[in-house]
N, C-alpha and C positions, 0 to 999 in steps of 0.2 A: 504494500500500500504506500501511496505517496505521502500522506499526512501522518507522521509518526505520532502526533498528539492524539489523533482520533483512534488509533489502534493500540493505545497503551493497554497491555494485558490481553490483547486480542490473540487468540490461538489459531486463527485460520487465515494467516497471511500467505502471500505468494513470493517465491523466490524464482527469478527468471533471468535469462541472459539478454540484456538489451542490445547485444550485437547480433542476435538472431531473431528476436521477436520484439515487436513494438506493442506497448500497452495502449489500447484505444479507450478503454473505459473500465472502471472498477467501482464497486459499491458493496455495501454490507446490508443484508436483510436480517432483521431481528427475528429470532425464533422464540425468544423469551424476553419480554420487556425488561429493560434495565440491565441486561446481561451482555457483557462484551465477549463472553465465551460461547454462549449458545446462539450462534449466528450461521447464516449461509453467506459466505463471501463469494462474489462473482467478479471475474475478470474476463475482458474481451481482448484477445491478442490478435496480432497480424504478423505472420511470418514475413520477414524482410525480404528474403530471397525470391518469393513468388507471390506475395500479397494474400496468401491463404489466411482467412480469419477463422478463429475458433474460440470456444468458450471453455473456461475452467472454473469450477466451483470447488469450494472447500468448506466443510462443515464439522461441527463437534456438538451434537445434541447431548442433553443430559444423560447420565448413566441409565442403562436399561433397568427397569424395575422401579425407578424413582417416579414420583408423582408427575414430574415435568417431562418424562421421556415421550409419552404418547403425544402430548400437545406439541413438543419440539419436533418430533418426527412428522406429524401432520403438517405443521407450518413449513418444514423443509420440503416435503413432497409438493405442497401447493406452490411454494416459491419456485421450485425446480421446474414444475410443469409450466408455470408462467414464463420462465426464462426460455424454455424450449420453444414456446409459441412465439415469443418476442424475437428470437434469433433462429427461426425455422430455417432448416437447410444447412446450418453451420455445424461442424463437429462439436460435440460436447464431451468433456471429461469431468467427472465428479469424483472428488477425493475427500477423505476425511476419516476421523476417528468416530465411527458410527456407534461405538460402545456396545456392540452385540456380536455374538459368535456366528460363524457361517451356517450353523444348523438352525438358526432362529427363523421362524416363518416370515418375519419382516424382510430379512435378506433374501429369502427364497422368492418372495413377491417382487422385490426390487430387481432381482436377477431376471424376472420375466419382462421387465421394461428396458433394462440396460444390460450390457455385457459386463461381467465381473472379470477383471484381469487375472485373478487367481485361477479362474476356470477356463478362460479363453485365449490367453496369451500363447503365442507360438512356443515360447520357452518360459517356464516358471522355475525360478531358482529360489527355493524356500518359500512356502506359503504360510508358515507359522511365524508369529512375531515373538519378540522377547521383551521383557522389561529390563530396566537398567541394572537389576540385580542378577540378571542371567536366568531368571525363571522363564520357562517356556509356557506359552499359552496360545490358544487358537487366535486367529486373526481377529482384531477389532477394527483395524484400519483397512480401508477399501479404496480401490480405484475402479470406477465404473466408466464405461464409455458407450457411445451410441453407434448406430449402424453406419455412420459416416466415417468412422475411425477403424483402424486395425492396430491391435496391440501385438507387438513383436516380442517383447521381453518384459517380464515382471520379476522383481526381486525384493525380498526383505533384506536390507543391508545390515549385516551383523558383524562380520569380521573386522571391518575398519574401526568399529566403535567399541569392541569388546574391551572391558576393563577401563574405558575412558569416561570422563565426566561428559554427560550429554544433557541437553536442555529439556529432555522429555523422558517419561517413563516407558516410551515405546521406541524401538529402533525405526529408522526411516524406511519407507517403501519407495520403490522407483519403478518406472515403466517407460518403454519406448513406443511411440506411436507414429503412424503415418496416416494422412488423410488427404 
């Protein structure tokens, strides 16, 4: 995000290479009033090399089972649907800490609307995530993409960060796309 004051404490920012993509628009949609953590961040990018535009969203709803989880998820799905309509025809990649495991019916339903990179990437290198204490757990972080995109590679990045201080209790996930 451009305005660092507006994202103080925000956990759904974007890191990108300005030599390869241009940020055209960005904004945050509240999933929970007054929370800078429970949001859907939206960024519209343009690839500099060929002018291809695409959308990336990042979210972090309340933990599964909490009173705010269902309202956060519904707000996120409503906002995502609105964004898909607003930018019809552009590739969309949705990422975030969804706070639920892959066998949850919510993820199963979401998989019917978007492709899950852990299931559909050409190459998947580690689908399980780890916390910063080295404990293994099923994925809570997801990368979803639409029919306009192709995911070539998905990885939970662990080796580079093992034993090092990290800014999250989850290791990063990465993916490579073409559209």
